[in-house]
FIMAR-794368 format. One record per residue (C-alpha): residue number from 1; residue in one letter; chain; x, y negated, z negated. Coordinates in nm, 3 decimals. Each point is the difference from the previous one (the first is absolute). Example, Ala and Ser with C-alpha at 12.3 -4.5 7.8 and 13.67 -1.06 7.14 Angstrom:
<rs>
<1 "a" "A" <1.230 0.450 -0.780>> <2 "s" "A" <0.137 -0.344 0.066>> 
</rs>
This chain:
<rs>
<1 "m" "A" <14.450 -14.551 -13.887>> <2 "d" "A" <0.353 0.103 -0.095>> <3 "m" "A" <0.190 -0.304 -0.127>> <4 "q" "A" <0.333 -0.022 -0.176>> <5 "t" "A" <0.118 -0.248 -0.256>> <6 "l" "A" <0.238 -0.264 0.127>> <7 "r" "A" <0.335 0.155 0.093>> <8 "l" "A" <0.351 -0.139 -0.010>> <9 "e" "A" <-0.005 0.027 0.379>> <10 "s" "A" <-0.302 -0.229 0.020>> <11 "r" "A" <0.070 -0.323 0.183>> <12 "e" "A" <-0.152 -0.320 0.127>> <13 "g" "A" <-0.284 0.069 0.240>> <14 "d" "A" <-0.112 0.324 -0.167>> <15 "r" "A" <-0.375 0.035 -0.050>> <16 "v" "A" <-0.112 0.048 -0.360>> <17 "r" "A" <-0.313 0.031 -0.212>> <18 "w" "A" <-0.018 -0.177 -0.337>> <19 "l" "A" <-0.172 0.193 -0.279>> <20 "p" "A" <-0.092 -0.253 -0.267>> <21 "t" "A" <-0.084 0.107 -0.355>> <22 "e" "A" <-0.372 -0.009 0.084>> <23 "a" "A" <0.052 0.280 0.255>> <24 "h" "A" <0.103 0.245 -0.277>> <25 "g" "A" <0.248 0.167 0.237>> <26 "d" "A" <-0.263 0.063 0.270>> <27 "a" "A" <0.149 -0.102 0.336>> <28 "e" "A" <-0.349 0.004 0.154>> <29 "s" "A" <-0.141 -0.249 -0.253>> <30 "p" "A" <-0.158 -0.317 0.142>> <31 "y" "A" <0.232 -0.195 -0.233>> <32 "c" "A" <0.303 0.105 0.209>> <33 "s" "A" <0.145 -0.226 0.268>> <34 "n" "A" <0.219 0.075 0.300>> <35 "g" "A" <0.286 -0.219 0.106>> <36 "t" "A" <0.350 -0.026 0.140>> <37 "i" "A" <0.326 -0.035 -0.191>> <38 "s" "A" <0.142 -0.340 0.089>> <39 "r" "A" <0.311 0.013 -0.222>> <40 "f" "A" <0.150 0.126 -0.325>> <41 "e" "A" <0.070 -0.231 -0.293>> <42 "a" "A" <0.162 0.115 -0.327>> <43 "h" "A" <-0.237 0.262 -0.150>> <44 "r" "A" <-0.298 -0.092 0.217>> <45 "v" "A" <-0.106 0.071 0.354>> <46 "m" "A" <-0.141 -0.292 0.195>> <47 "v" "A" <-0.309 0.107 0.195>> <48 "k" "A" <-0.219 -0.181 0.250>> <49 "f" "A" <-0.347 0.150 -0.029>> <50 "d" "A" <-0.210 0.069 0.309>> <51 "s" "A" <-0.284 -0.223 -0.124>> <52 "a" "A" <0.234 -0.304 -0.002>> <53 "v" "A" <0.169 0.094 0.328>> <54 "d" "A" <-0.339 0.032 0.172>> <55 "v" "A" <-0.082 -0.360 -0.096>> <56 "d" "A" <0.337 -0.177 0.016>> <57 "g" "A" <0.220 0.215 0.223>> <58 "f" "A" <0.302 0.191 -0.127>> <59 "d" "A" <0.245 -0.291 -0.010>> <60 "a" "A" <-0.237 -0.230 -0.193>> <61 "a" "A" <-0.150 0.263 -0.232>> <62 "q" "A" <0.093 -0.038 -0.366>> <63 "e" "A" <0.235 0.258 -0.150>> <64 "v" "A" <-0.102 0.167 -0.326>> <65 "a" "A" <0.254 0.146 -0.245>> <66 "i" "A" <-0.101 0.359 -0.080>> <67 "d" "A" <0.142 0.257 -0.242>> <68 "p" "A" <0.139 0.273 0.230>> <69 "q" "A" <-0.143 0.274 -0.225>> <70 "t" "A" <-0.350 -0.108 0.105>> <71 "l" "A" <0.071 0.033 0.374>> <72 "r" "A" <-0.045 0.304 0.223>> <73 "v" "A" <0.152 0.035 0.345>> <74 "l" "A" <-0.259 0.045 0.274>> 
</rs>
């Protein structure tokens, strides 16, 4: 899968994959999680992960502040 790091053109609603430290840079690692950018805040990107959206719905799902360097655009 060809994914790019988060771009300046990225915006709310873009689909992303989070690569946590445990994934060691492997975008196919089971430690990775997919989600949707909900907003930008200072030096973090607020993401609603699919696992939370599946349970609570998009509007009610909790946002998580993520370092943009650990996100890849799907």
